[in-house]
N, C-alpha and C positions, 0 to 999 in steps of 0.2 A: 163328485156329487154323491151324497148318501141320501137315498130316498127311502122312506119307511116301507117296510114289507107289506103293510096293509094297502097302501096306495098301489104298489107294484102288482099285488094280486088282484085288486079291483080293476086296474087298467088292463091286465092280462085277460081277466074274465069278460070284460066289455069289448075286447079286441082292439084296444086303444094303445097298447104299450109300444108298438112299433112307431105309430104316429107321434107319440110322446117323445120317444128317443130321437126321432128325426127333428122335431121342433126344438128340443134342447140343444141339439147339434147346430141348428141354424142360429140360435141365440148365443151359444157359448163357443162355437167352433169345436175344435177337438176337445174331448173331455173323457174322463173315466168315471163310471158310475156303478153303484151296486145297491141292492136292497138291504136295509138294516132292520133290526127289531125295535128301534126307538133309541132315544138318547137319555142319558142319565145325568142329572145335575144335583150333586149331593144326594139327598134322600128323594128327590122328585124325579119321576119317570115321565118322559114325554113321548108320545107316539103320533103318527100321522104328521110328521115334520119332514123338512128337507134341509140339508146342510150343503151349502156350496162354498168352495174355496176357490178364489180366482187369483191366478198369477199372471203377471204381464212381463 
């Protein structure tokens, strides 16, 4: 999971980041996640997004 840095900082500031990580673990099971600065698609920059890759 790649979570945008702005969301990570917001959740940290609100004291919600631990609850968010636990809830993602409940939904996804074991996962790896980190905060990113946004995503780039050609010339377009996107922020405040989340990318999930699921493997079974």
